C-alpha angles and dihedrals in degrees: 000000000000116000122186114201112196113204094022104167104074125097093260096041099047089052089051091053091051093049093047091052090049086057090056098256124145100237123201109192118205127197142124089252087061093050098260120118105210088204091062106099094198092052091047093050090051093047094047097047108124093003121142098189135037118196109196111201101144117147130210119247091231138040091219113112097230094050095042092047092049092048095050091043093056100035103039093045093048090049092050094046091050091045092052092049090050094050096245110181102205133026118195120191131183113222122163134259107255096026090116095054111026115089092219122134092226095047093042088058089051089050090052091051090051088051093054090055093045093051095045122103090241126106103248151182127203121205112196111196135190119233113293125229087249092060091047089051092050090051092049093048090050090054097051117091125169094345096309126105116229115219095280107147111096118200110272141071132271134208129190109236131220107226111236093173094116093046094049093044095059095040131082111292112266097211083211146042135307116192116212126197143147134268096254131070106206134157115252091241090061091051092048091051091052093050091049092047091050089053090048089232119172100232142151116251116290111243125191113232118194089199094058109107120238105213088338096311132096112236135199127231092265099037095102096036121112124226126269094269096057119139107253125216125212108229124092127209091257091054091048093050091047095050103039 
């Protein structure tokens, strides 16, 4: 089984590559970092030749809606077109929980990406995921300056997700959405405090602020929560912090 993973150098994507290889798949990673321009139609046709599965986990270079939308419009459509020409049997994409209901530029772009996949002629699966610990950590680090923590915790709750990409990729296409999240339901401010404590940072208390935008949009307490049938992971925030 040949699996092409587009955007294969991020935290999520590199782990998906490893797990697919553990399942015996021949994995072809694609990314600019690996010398492949996913916007190059010739390079895509060559990489997808003989592939059964495409895993689309590319990420835009900016969080701004116009830049993100343009990126996904060009990249995702190019990938889908090349996959269709190559006879790919299954396309798996990784949008985000809340992209269909949060008026954020970033999430609207992810919703547009999801729509491209949904309207394509390919058999597909969509794995909507909640924010990962790694993304929470990145946001916290970006808000810490000179030992003080900027107001960084938007109202809402975050869960660490198990990443079922490899499982979904080699399974029968869903022709729909699987939501993936973690076993704990915790406010972002609690996760932020845990990350800072683990880093032994000298900070002021972390306070949740319902008026702090999340990717330029105000969100409610349930905005980034999955539905009741979400796929639950196993690892808690304490386990992640201990093992990273």
